[in-house]
C-alpha positions as CSV (number, residue, x, y, z in Angstrom):
1,M,18.1,26.8,-29.8
2,F,16.4,24.7,-27.1
3,I,13.1,24.5,-29.1
4,R,15.0,23.6,-32.2
5,T,16.8,20.8,-30.4
6,I,13.5,19.4,-29.2
7,Y,12.0,19.7,-32.7
8,I,14.9,17.7,-34.2
9,L,14.6,15.1,-31.5
10,V,10.9,14.7,-32.1
11,K,11.5,14.3,-35.9
12,L,14.0,11.5,-35.3
13,E,11.3,9.4,-33.6
14,T,13.7,7.0,-32.0
15,K,13.6,5.6,-28.5
16,A,17.0,7.2,-27.7
17,S,15.9,10.6,-28.9
18,F,12.7,10.3,-26.9
19,I,14.7,9.5,-23.7
20,L,17.0,12.4,-24.4
21,M,14.1,14.7,-24.9
22,I,12.6,13.7,-21.6
23,R,15.9,14.3,-19.8
24,I,16.1,17.8,-21.3
25,L,12.5,18.6,-20.3
26,V,13.1,17.3,-16.7
27,R,16.2,19.5,-16.5
28,L,14.3,22.5,-17.8
29,L,11.5,22.0,-15.4
30,S,13.9,21.8,-12.4
31,W,15.5,25.1,-13.5
32,L,12.0,26.7,-13.8
33,N,11.0,25.4,-10.4
34,R,14.2,26.9,-8.9
35,I,13.5,30.3,-10.6
36,V,9.9,30.3,-9.2
37,R,11.1,29.5,-5.7
38,W,13.7,32.3,-6.0
39,V,11.1,34.8,-7.1
40,N,8.7,33.8,-4.3
41,N,11.5,34.2,-1.7
42,V,12.5,37.6,-3.0
43,R,8.9,38.7,-3.2
44,Q,8.4,37.7,0.5
45,G,11.6,39.6,1.5
46,K,13.5,36.4,2.3
47,E,17.2,36.1,1.6
48,D,17.9,33.5,-1.1
49,T,21.5,32.7,-1.6
50,R,21.2,29.0,-2.6
51,Q,23.9,28.0,-5.1
52,T,22.9,25.9,-8.1
53,R,25.6,24.0,-9.9
54,I,25.3,23.2,-13.6
55,D,27.5,20.6,-15.2
56,A,29.5,22.1,-18.0
57,E,31.8,20.7,-20.6
58,F,34.7,22.6,-22.2
59,V,34.8,22.2,-25.9
60,E,38.2,23.3,-27.3
61,G,37.7,25.5,-30.4
62,G,34.0,25.8,-29.8
63,T,32.1,29.0,-29.8
64,V,29.4,30.5,-27.6
65,G,27.5,31.8,-30.6
66,P,27.8,33.9,-33.7
67,A,30.3,36.7,-33.6
């Protein structure tokens, strides 16, 4: 789904879609960085209990995916 979203934004070729694509990529990189730090801490035997908060939005009537 993520790759498809990026593909659609690239095809739009507008400044707004480019900015949105950059924001998505920055968020993805921050998540990946946190995962790498967590793996390194676990590998070294350190306790890693940092909490990461993700902004979420409730969409009434929406679905998580195909049923």
